[in-house]
C-alpha positions as CSV (number, residue, x, y, z in Angstrom):
1,M,9.4,2.9,-22.4
2,K,9.3,2.9,-18.7
3,T,8.4,0.2,-16.2
4,L,5.7,1.0,-13.6
5,M,6.3,-0.3,-10.1
6,V,3.1,-0.5,-8.0
7,F,3.3,-1.2,-4.3
8,D,0.8,-1.9,-1.6
9,F,2.2,-0.5,1.6
10,D,1.4,-2.5,4.8
11,D,3.1,-5.9,4.9
12,T,4.7,-5.0,1.6
13,V,6.8,-1.9,1.8
14,V,6.8,-2.1,5.6
15,D,6.9,-5.4,7.5
16,D,3.8,-4.8,9.6
17,N,0.4,-3.1,9.4
18,S,0.7,0.7,10.0
19,D,-2.9,0.9,11.2
20,T,-2.2,-1.6,14.0
21,W,1.4,-0.3,14.7
22,V,-0.1,3.0,15.8
23,I,-1.5,1.3,18.9
24,R,2.0,1.3,20.3
25,C,1.7,5.0,21.0
26,L,-0.9,4.2,23.8
27,P,0.5,3.7,27.3
28,S,-1.3,0.4,27.5
29,N,-0.4,-0.7,23.9
30,T,-3.9,-1.9,23.5
31,L,-7.4,-0.7,22.6
32,P,-10.5,-1.1,24.8
33,D,-13.0,-3.8,23.7
34,S,-15.5,-1.1,22.9
35,V,-13.3,0.2,20.2
36,K,-12.0,-3.2,19.1
37,N,-15.5,-4.7,18.7
38,S,-16.8,-1.7,16.7
39,Y,-15.2,-2.9,13.4
40,R,-17.5,-3.9,10.6
41,K,-16.2,-5.9,7.6
42,G,-15.4,-3.7,4.7
43,H,-15.4,-0.5,6.8
44,W,-11.8,-0.4,8.1
45,T,-11.4,3.3,7.5
46,E,-14.4,4.1,9.6
47,F,-12.9,1.9,12.3
48,M,-9.6,3.7,12.1
49,G,-11.4,6.9,12.6
50,R,-12.6,5.6,16.0
51,V,-9.1,4.3,16.8
52,M,-7.6,7.7,16.2
53,S,-10.3,9.4,18.2
54,Y,-9.6,7.2,21.1
55,I,-5.9,7.9,20.8
56,G,-6.7,11.6,20.8
57,D,-8.8,11.1,24.0
58,Q,-5.7,9.6,25.7
59,K,-3.9,12.9,25.0
60,V,-1.4,11.4,22.7
61,T,0.1,14.3,20.7
62,P,0.6,14.3,16.9
63,E,4.4,14.3,17.6
64,G,3.9,11.2,19.8
65,I,2.0,9.4,17.0
66,R,4.6,10.3,14.4
67,S,7.6,9.2,16.5
68,V,6.0,5.7,16.9
69,M,5.1,5.4,13.2
70,E,8.7,6.2,12.2
71,T,9.8,3.1,14.0
72,I,7.9,0.6,11.9
73,P,10.4,-1.7,10.1
74,F,10.7,-2.1,6.4
75,A,10.2,-5.5,4.8
76,P,13.4,-7.5,4.0
77,G,15.3,-6.0,1.1
78,M,12.8,-3.2,0.6
79,T,15.2,-0.3,1.4
80,D,17.7,-1.6,-1.2
81,L,14.8,-1.9,-3.7
82,L,13.5,1.6,-3.1
83,T,17.0,3.0,-3.3
84,F,17.5,1.3,-6.7
85,I,14.2,2.8,-7.8
86,S,15.3,6.3,-6.6
87,D,18.5,5.9,-8.6
88,H,16.7,4.9,-11.8
89,K,13.8,7.4,-12.1
90,S,14.4,7.9,-15.8
91,T,13.3,4.3,-16.4
92,I,11.0,3.5,-13.4
93,D,7.9,5.2,-12.2
94,C,6.7,4.1,-8.8
95,I,3.3,4.5,-7.1
96,V,1.8,3.3,-3.8
97,I,-1.9,2.2,-3.6
98,S,-2.7,1.6,0.1
99,D,-5.5,1.3,2.6
100,S,-3.3,3.1,5.2
101,N,-3.4,6.9,5.1
102,T,-1.4,9.9,3.8
103,L,0.2,10.9,7.2
104,F,1.4,7.4,8.1
105,I,2.9,6.8,4.7
106,D,4.5,10.2,4.3
107,W,6.0,10.0,7.8
108,I,7.5,6.6,7.3
109,L,9.0,7.4,3.9
110,Q,10.4,10.7,5.0
111,A,12.0,9.2,8.1
112,S,13.7,6.6,6.0
113,G,14.9,9.1,3.4
114,L,13.3,7.0,0.7
115,Q,10.4,9.3,-0.4
116,A,12.1,10.2,-3.6
117,A,11.5,6.6,-4.9
118,V,7.7,7.1,-4.9
119,D,6.1,9.4,-7.5
120,R,2.5,9.2,-6.2
121,V,0.7,7.8,-3.2
122,F,-3.0,6.9,-3.5
123,T,-4.5,6.3,0.0
124,N,-7.0,7.6,2.5
125,P,-6.5,11.3,3.3
126,A,-5.6,12.1,6.9
127,K,-5.1,15.3,8.8
128,F,-5.2,16.6,12.4
129,N,-8.1,18.8,13.4
130,E,-8.1,21.8,15.6
131,L,-8.2,19.6,18.8
132,G,-5.1,17.7,17.7
133,Y,-7.1,14.6,16.8
134,M,-6.2,12.7,13.6
135,E,-9.1,12.3,11.1
136,V,-9.1,9.8,8.3
137,R,-11.4,9.9,5.3
138,C,-12.1,7.4,2.5
139,H,-9.9,7.7,-0.6
140,H,-12.9,7.6,-3.0
141,S,-16.2,6.0,-3.7
142,H,-16.7,3.2,-6.2
143,D,-19.2,0.5,-7.2
144,C,-16.8,-2.6,-7.1
145,E,-18.5,-5.3,-5.0
146,R,-15.1,-7.0,-4.4
147,C,-13.4,-4.2,-2.6
148,P,-13.9,-2.3,0.7
149,V,-16.1,0.8,0.5
150,N,-13.2,3.3,0.7
151,L,-10.8,1.9,-1.9
152,C,-10.8,-0.1,-5.1
153,K,-7.2,-0.5,-6.1
154,R,-8.2,-1.6,-9.6
155,K,-10.1,1.7,-10.2
156,V,-7.1,3.7,-8.9
157,L,-4.6,1.8,-11.1
158,Q,-6.8,2.0,-14.2
159,L,-7.3,5.7,-13.8
160,F,-3.6,6.3,-13.3
161,L,-2.7,4.4,-16.4
162,S,-5.3,6.2,-18.4
163,E,-4.1,9.6,-17.2
164,Q,-0.5,8.7,-18.0
165,C,-1.5,7.5,-21.4
166,A,-3.2,10.9,-22.0
167,R,0.1,12.5,-21.2
168,G,1.9,10.3,-23.7
169,V,3.4,8.0,-21.0
170,E,2.9,4.3,-21.7
171,Y,4.6,1.5,-19.8
172,Q,6.3,-1.5,-21.3
173,R,5.5,-3.5,-18.1
174,V,3.7,-3.1,-14.8
175,V,5.1,-4.9,-11.8
176,Y,2.5,-5.1,-8.9
177,A,3.7,-6.1,-5.4
178,G,1.2,-6.7,-2.6
179,D,0.1,-9.1,0.1
180,G,-3.6,-8.7,0.9
181,G,-7.1,-9.6,-0.3
182,N,-7.6,-6.1,-1.6
183,D,-4.6,-6.5,-3.9
184,L,-6.4,-9.2,-5.9
185,C,-8.8,-6.9,-7.7
186,P,-6.2,-4.7,-9.5
187,T,-4.4,-7.8,-10.8
188,S,-7.4,-8.5,-13.1
189,C,-6.5,-5.4,-15.2
190,L,-2.9,-6.4,-15.9
191,G,-1.8,-7.9,-19.2
192,E,0.5,-10.7,-20.3
193,R,3.6,-8.4,-20.2
194,D,3.0,-7.5,-16.6
195,V,4.0,-9.2,-13.4
196,V,2.0,-9.8,-10.2
197,M,4.2,-10.3,-7.2
198,P,2.4,-11.7,-4.1
199,R,4.2,-11.9,-0.8
200,K,4.9,-15.6,0.1
201,G,2.7,-16.9,2.8
202,F,0.2,-14.0,2.7
203,T,-3.4,-13.8,1.5
204,L,-2.8,-12.6,-2.0
205,E,-0.6,-15.6,-2.9
206,K,-3.4,-18.0,-1.7
207,L,-6.1,-16.1,-3.6
208,L,-4.0,-16.2,-6.8
209,A,-3.5,-19.9,-6.4
210,K,-7.3,-20.5,-6.3
211,L,-7.6,-18.4,-9.5
212,E,-5.4,-20.7,-11.4
213,D,-8.1,-23.3,-11.4
214,D,-10.9,-21.0,-12.4
215,A,-9.9,-17.9,-14.3
216,P,-6.1,-17.5,-14.5
217,L,-4.6,-14.1,-14.8
218,S,-3.0,-12.8,-18.0
219,A,-0.1,-11.5,-16.0
220,R,2.8,-13.7,-14.8
221,V,2.9,-14.5,-11.1
222,V,6.1,-14.4,-9.1
223,A,6.0,-14.7,-5.3
224,W,8.5,-12.9,-3.2
225,S,9.7,-13.0,0.4
226,S,12.4,-10.3,0.0
227,G,12.6,-7.0,-1.9
228,T,15.6,-8.7,-3.7
229,A,13.2,-10.8,-5.8
230,I,11.3,-7.7,-6.8
231,L,14.5,-6.0,-7.7
232,E,15.5,-8.9,-9.9
233,E,12.2,-8.6,-11.8
234,L,12.7,-4.8,-12.2
235,K,16.2,-5.3,-13.6
236,A,15.0,-8.0,-16.0
237,S,12.3,-5.6,-17.2
238,M,14.7,-2.8,-17.8
239,Q,16.9,-5.1,-19.9
240,S,14.1,-6.6,-22.0
């Protein structure tokens, strides 16, 4: 049986937030207050639509945006981890569930030559319109009150596991690596064989610590600061 590796993307696979990294393509490297102050909690994707519209207004080309996105650094040890996954596709499936968007993630993975490690990417669809402006849409709709309106990662993960099961693919273990508040919800559907790996010092680790006092997870929790720790978990899973 295979192991399923699930990654968040921002501040997990890459060592920054791709949605804020894109601001570097502006000559001023900053947004005007009118755009900054338009954000509403839980509506990040709508906000990013306004960000990308402003970037388009400044005549930044699709090529200019892509060249900036390709410079975002990977988290420590992550390229070695993704290379290992690429070399062991017979025993490891790998998916990304992210609040970024399809273009950013595809560009970054392609530029690194690591796209072969990832089997599926679940994120907000993005495209350039006829004016050369990038448009971002919500990944799906859902009724989870804990998650932002555009994406419930638990719903995505459960649906993926169900579809794989229908194809005759079951996983001996799921390893979930993330950093943010929206990574908490999917951890609730993991079982005792699975491993949740929050990034040390980030929001998910703190939220999981609070859970221990109230309703602890079934899955084992192992914090990481480098992809090396995740790699060790994967290797242990393959040997068990």
